[in-house]
N, C-alpha and C positions, 0 to 999 in steps of 0.2 A: 373818200369814206377808205378807201384800201392804204392810201398813205398814212391816215390817221391811225387806222388798225396796226399797220406796221411800225409806227411808231410807238405806241402804248407797249406793243411786244418788246421793242426795243430798248425802253424804259424800265419794262418789269425785269430783263435779263441782266441789264446795268446795273438794278438795286440789287439783284440776288448775287452779282457778282463782288459788288460793295460789300455786302452784308458776310458774306463768305469771306473776303478780305480783312474786314473789321475784325470779323470773329477769330481769325488764325493770329493775325496781329496781335490782339489782347491775349490770346494763350501765350502764344511766344514770350509777349511781354510778363505776362504773370510767372512763367516758368524760369525768365531770365531774373525777375525780382525774386522769386522764391532760391534761386541760386543764390543770389547776391546776400539774401539775409542769413541764408546757411553758412556764409563763409564769414560772414559778421558775426553771428554768433559763436564761431568758431574759434575765431583771433580773439577777440572779447574772452571768451572762457579760457582761453589758451593764457592770454595776459593775466588772468588772474591766479592761473596756477604754475606759472612759468618762472616765479622766483625761487633762488636756491635756497632750500630747507637743510638746514643744519644741526644734526646732533652730535653730542659728543660723548666719547667713551675714554677714560684716562688720557692718553696724548692723540689719540685716533680721532679726527673727526670724520662724521659720514655726511656726505652732498646727495641731496635728490634733486635734478633738473629736470623738469617736462618739457619736452621739444615741442616743436611744429606739429606733429603728428599724433601728438599725445604719448611718445612713448618716454619714458621715465628713464633717466640717466644715473645711475648711482654708483659711486665711487669714493673711497677711504683717502683720506691722506694725514700725513703727519706734518712736521715742522720742515721735511726734506723734499716732500712731494707725495703724487698720488701712490699709495700702498697697495691697492686693488680695486676693481671693478667687478661687481655682480657678476658679469657675463662673462669675465674672461678669467677664469680660475687658474689657469697655468702661470699668467703672469702675477698673481697673488702669491703663489705657492714659491717660483724661484726669488720674487721680492725679498720674502719671507727668509728664505734660507740663506741669501747673502748678507742680511742682515745677521744674521747668526754667525755666519760664518767668521765675521770681522771680530767674533768676539771670543774665537776659539783659537787652540794653536795651529802652526802651519800643516803639520802633518792629519790631523784632522779633517782640518777644511779641504785638501787635496783629497782625502777618500770620499768624503762626502758630497764633494761637486761633482763628481763622476755619476753619483746616484739621479744628477737633474739631467742627465741625458734627454729622456724624453721629453720632460718638461719643457727644456730649453728649445728641442728639435720641434715640437708642438708650437710653439708660441706664434707664429704666424698662421698656422692652420686654424687656431682656435681665433685669433683677434677678430672682436665684434666689427662689423661693418662701417659704423660711425668712427673708428680710431683707424681705418684704411688709408691714412693720409701717405703721402710720396715720402715725407720726412719720417713720420713713424715705423713705416715699412722700411727704411734704409737703416735706422736705429736699431731694428729687429735682426737683420740681417748683418748689422755687425755685431751684436753678440753671438749670435750662432757662428760666425766665421772665427772670432777670437775662441769662442768656449770649443770648436771642434780641433784648432791647433792646441788648445791645452790639454785635451785630454786624449788626441793622437799622438803626441810626443812622449813616448813613453820613456826614451832615451834621456830625455831634460834635466839637467842639473837641479839642485834645489832653488838654486838661484833666478835659472830660467822659468822654472815651474811658479816660483814668485810673482815674475815679472809678468807670465801671462795670466796670472789671477788678478793682477791688478788690472791689467788690460780689459777683462770682463768686467770689473767692475765701474770702471771707467764708463765702459758701453753702455752697461745698463743705468747709469746714471745721466750719462745723455738721455737714453730713451725715457726716465722718469722724467727730465725735465721737458723734452718734446710731447708728452703726454697732458704734463700740466698747461703750457701753452696751447695745446689744441682745445683741449676743454674751456680755458678762457676766450678762445677765439669763438667757439660753438655759443657761447652765452652770450659775448657782446653782438655778434652778428644777429642772433634770435631778438635780442633785445632792442637792439636798434630797428628792426623790420617791424615791429610791435611800435615804437615809439611812432615810425613814420606812420603807420597804419593809423593811432590815436588821434595824432594831430590833424589827419584828414577827414578823419570822420566827426572830429568835434565842430568840424565847419559843415558838415551835413554832406561831403563831398565822397559817397559811398563807392562809388567806381574808382576815383583817385585814390582812394585810401586801400581798397582790393590790390590795385594794380602796383601802388608803392610796397605794400608787403611782399607781394610777389616777386618785386624786381629785388628788393633787399635779400629776400630767404634765398634767392639763387646761389648767393655767395657761400653758402652750409652745401650745398650739392657741389661747387666747385673745390672745396677742400678734398673731397676725397676723391683719388686715385681713379682714372677710370681704366678698366680691361678692355 
């Protein structure tokens, strides 16, 4: 009788333990499923909104691109490259001034160039985080170096000043080219990540889709210089 009683108590305890385990497992599964559902919803929503939106005013095009975290990158470009970013005012002003410098006489250019001291010195301080790639930062440093030589050499001949001016222009053109390539890389990496996600998602492989997306999107973070 005593053995039977012990067996009953043991079975009851086992049943309670199993019930608790199943309840915890069920809750964990629901949490994981809920989290996966949220990720899927965000990626699909992002896929819908992440196309390049382009508007045109005269010869300047404005592009808006939505990144993985929902951030909208807004930048302007013409036939020669990017002329401005919504969140990098110093770059837009320096670009505009340099374009105008090339249209006026040498003496006017030399005088006005000195007024850009603050803007050029501040380029590296105000650059948006998503543009802080090693290549972009190097180009900004090159511009600042050439500009410093230009304005500090007060005894330079007219020929030397003209040459220094040309060096500043060339370094700025290098920066503009690098910015174009950086934005193109961003968009390609992002589009590839979403494409990989959609392929797995269409086959019903939710976890594989999320893993593929996260793996591809890591390339975006690798672009930014680590401090």
